[in-house]
N, C-alpha and C positions, 0 to 999 in steps of 0.2 A: 504494500500500500504506500502510495506516495503522498506527500503533502504538496498541495497546489495553491497558488495565489489566485484569487479571483480578481475581477476588474477593480474592486474597491481596495485591493491590497491586503485583504485578510487571507489567512491560510485556511485551506479546506483539505480534508482527507478524502481520498477516492482511489478507485482501482484503475489500473492502466488497462488498455485494450488487450495487451498480451496476457495479463493475469486473468481477465474475464474469459479469454479464448481457452486458456488452459483449463479453467473450471468447467466450461461447457464440454470440452473434449473428454475430460475425466467422467463427467456425468453421462455422456453418450456411451462410453465404454462400459460403465457399470450397467446401464440400461440394456445394452446389447447382450450382456451376460445374464441378466436377471429375467428378461422377458421370455426367452425360450424355456427356462426352468419353470417359470410360472405357468406357461401354456401346457407343459408336460404334466405338471401337478394337477391342473384343472382337468385335463383329458384323462388322467389316471383316476380321478374321482368319478368321472362319468363312466369309465370302464368298470369301476367297482360296482356301479349301479347294476350292470348286467350280471355280474357274478352273484350279487346278493339276490336278485330276482330269480336267477336260475337255481340257486341253492334252495330257495323256498319251494320252487316247483319240484325239485328232486324229492324233498321231504313229503310233499303232497302226493307225488306219484307213488312213493313207497307205501304210504298209508292206503291209497286207492288199491294198490296191488295186494296188500294184506287183506283188505275187505273183499275184493272181487276175484282175485286170482289172475288178474292181468292189469297192464298199465292203461291209463286213460288215453283215449285217442284225441280228446279235445280238452282245452283249458277249462271250459265251463263244467266239466265232469269232476273236477278236483274240489276238495273240501275247503279251498281258500279263495278269497276274493282279493285280488291285488290290482292296483292301478297299473296300466301299461307303462313301461319305462319311458321317461321323458325324452331320452336321446337315442332310443333304439326302436326298430321295428321287430315285432315278435313274429316268428315264422310259425309253421304248423308242426305238430309232432309227426315224426316219421319212425317207421319200424318195419322189419320183415317178420317179426314174431312178437306180438303185443304181450305175450306171457313172460318173455324173458328180457326184452330190451326196448328202449325208446331213445329218441334224440330230438332236441329242440335247439334252434339257432336264433340268435338275436343279431340284427344287422344295425350298425351305427348309422344314424341319420345325420344329415347336415355336415357342417364344417367340423373337422376333428384336429385342429391345431397342427396341420402338416402331416398327420399320420395317415390320411386318406380313409377311404371306406374300409371297414373291417367287420368281421363276424366273430361271435363267441358261440361255440358249440358245447352242448352239455348233454350228458346221457345218464343212465342209471348209476354209473360209476363216478359221476362228477364231470369236471372240466375235461374236454377232449382237445388237447393241444394240437394234434396233427390234423384236425378238421376245422380249426379256427385260424383266422388270419389276423388276430389282434397282435400288435407289436409287443415284443417281450418287455419293453419298458413300461407298458400299461397294465401288465398282469399283476393284480394284487398278490401279496404274500398269502399263500393258501395254507 
């Protein structure tokens, strides 16, 4: 900070243009590093929504199977009522044998902070990594 004299001859404190430029550059570098991390954290939270939803579906499917001897073929046959995930489209149950297995996929809707469109697949055994396209950075700790 330099001391400057104004037109009346009094001294004034102020920042030089170089000092201001350095501050702006430092703030820009910090923002450049922080924004991607923030976007990843936000997208990770949205991905966790899919995992929570599908884990609840898995529990309901197991209860349905215990009562009826087979897995439900439609969401409305399960004993839970859940809101559709805000950031995902819910697919349909698929199976080749409803007594032993099922699968459900959620597809990410809208912008996804540079991760692109992705799906999360779940079946009677839980998260199915090889049938999901979610980025590894977005998978919550299971």
